[in-house]
C-alpha positions in Angstrom: -41.8 -118.8 -53.1 -40.7 -118.3 -49.5 -37.2 -119.6 -50.3 -36.9 -116.9 -53.0 -38.0 -114.2 -50.6 -35.3 -115.2 -48.1 -32.6 -114.9 -50.7 -31.0 -111.4 -50.7 -30.6 -111.5 -54.5 -34.4 -111.7 -54.9 -35.7 -110.2 -51.7 -36.7 -106.9 -53.4 -38.8 -108.5 -56.1 -42.6 -108.0 -56.0 -44.8 -110.9 -55.2 -45.8 -111.6 -58.8 -42.2 -111.6 -60.0 -41.2 -114.0 -57.2 -44.0 -116.3 -58.2 -42.9 -116.2 -61.8 -39.3 -117.1 -60.7 -40.6 -119.9 -58.4 -42.4 -121.5 -61.3 -38.9 -122.1 -62.9 -37.6 -124.1 -60.0 -37.3 -127.9 -60.3 -37.1 -130.2 -57.3 -34.1 -132.5 -56.9 -33.1 -134.9 -54.1 -29.5 -135.4 -52.9 -28.4 -138.1 -50.5 -25.5 -137.5 -48.2 -22.2 -137.4 -50.1 -23.7 -136.6 -53.4 -21.7 -133.9 -55.3 -24.0 -131.1 -56.6 -21.3 -128.8 -58.0 -17.6 -129.3 -58.8 -14.9 -126.6 -59.1 -14.3 -125.6 -62.7 -17.6 -126.8 -64.1 -19.7 -124.6 -66.2 -22.5 -123.1 -64.1 -25.6 -124.6 -65.4 -27.9 -124.0 -62.4 -28.4 -122.4 -59.0 -29.9 -124.3 -56.1 -32.2 -123.3 -53.2 -32.0 -125.6 -50.2 -35.5 -126.6 -49.2 -34.4 -129.0 -46.5 -31.2 -130.7 -45.5 -27.6 -129.4 -45.7 -24.7 -129.0 -48.0 -21.0 -128.3 -47.6 -19.3 -125.8 -49.8 -15.5 -126.3 -50.1 -13.3 -123.7 -51.7 -9.7 -124.5 -51.1 -9.1 -125.0 -47.4 -12.3 -123.2 -46.5 -15.5 -125.2 -45.8 -18.9 -123.7 -45.2 -22.1 -125.4 -44.3 -25.4 -124.2 -45.8 -28.9 -125.3 -44.7 -32.5 -124.8 -45.4 -33.4 -121.4 -47.0 -29.9 -120.8 -48.4 -28.8 -120.6 -52.1 -25.6 -121.8 -53.8 -24.4 -121.8 -57.4 -26.0 -118.4 -58.3 -22.7 -116.5 -58.9 -21.8 -118.8 -61.8 -25.2 -118.1 -63.4 -25.2 -114.3 -62.9 -21.6 -113.7 -64.1 -21.3 -116.7 -66.6 -18.1 -117.9 -64.9 -17.0 -121.4 -64.0 -17.7 -122.9 -60.6 -15.5 -121.6 -57.8 -16.2 -124.3 -55.2 -17.2 -127.9 -54.7 -20.6 -128.5 -53.1 -21.9 -131.8 -51.8 -24.8 -132.9 -49.7 -24.0 -133.7 -46.1 -27.5 -134.8 -45.2 -30.5 -136.0 -47.1 -31.4 -132.8 -48.9 -34.2 -131.5 -51.1 -33.1 -128.6 -53.3 -34.9 -126.6 -55.9 -32.9 -126.2 -59.1 -33.0 -123.0 -61.3 -31.4 -123.7 -64.6 -29.1 -121.2 -66.3 -31.4 -121.2 -69.3 -34.5 -120.4 -67.3 -32.7 -117.7 -65.3 -31.5 -116.1 -68.5 -35.0 -116.1 -69.9 -36.3 -114.6 -66.6 -33.8 -111.8 -66.8 -34.7 -111.2 -70.5 -38.3 -110.7 -69.4 -37.2 -108.4 -66.6 -34.2 -106.4 -67.9 -34.7 -103.8 -65.1 -33.9 -106.4 -62.5 -30.5 -107.4 -64.0 -28.5 -104.4 -62.6 -30.0 -104.8 -59.2 -29.3 -108.6 -59.0 -25.8 -108.1 -60.3 -25.1 -105.4 -57.7 -26.2 -107.7 -54.8 -24.1 -110.6 -56.3 -21.0 -108.4 -56.6 -21.4 -107.4 -52.9 -21.6 -111.1 -52.1 -18.4 -111.8 -54.1 -16.7 -109.0 -52.1 -17.9 -110.6 -48.8 -16.5 -114.0 -50.0 -13.3 -112.3 -51.1 -13.7 -113.8 -54.6 -12.0 -112.2 -57.6 -14.3 -110.2 -59.8 -15.3 -112.0 -62.9 -14.0 -110.9 -66.3 -16.8 -112.6 -68.2 -20.0 -110.8 -69.3 -23.0 -111.2 -67.0 -25.7 -113.6 -68.2 -27.6 -112.6 -71.2 -25.3 -109.7 -72.0 -23.9 -109.7 -75.5 -20.1 -109.3 -75.6 
């Protein structure tokens, strides 16, 4: 649950709601070099890094992420294709949140959707990513 608390998307959730979200996380191990996300794929999960490190590559930009950080969440929130390649650069333990589980979580907490989307849009602005044209997760077009 501490990984969720450290993520700006979920930092404002109350303890009970964080615990509910934490129950949806599934552990996954990634050895160095293992691809976790590929550009253009459909976003089927977000990942919290419990230990280890990954490298995010978007064009010529490379960013390293480590313990306590999250990746892959924007594709879930905005129902867009992956915008970067992500691979493990060390033996890594990640916690996977599936798109289906995340959509069900938001369906149970519709009041959280706007707040999470606002934080995610701010992150996209920081990353200078184009705004998605697709509907946010769970929204009926």
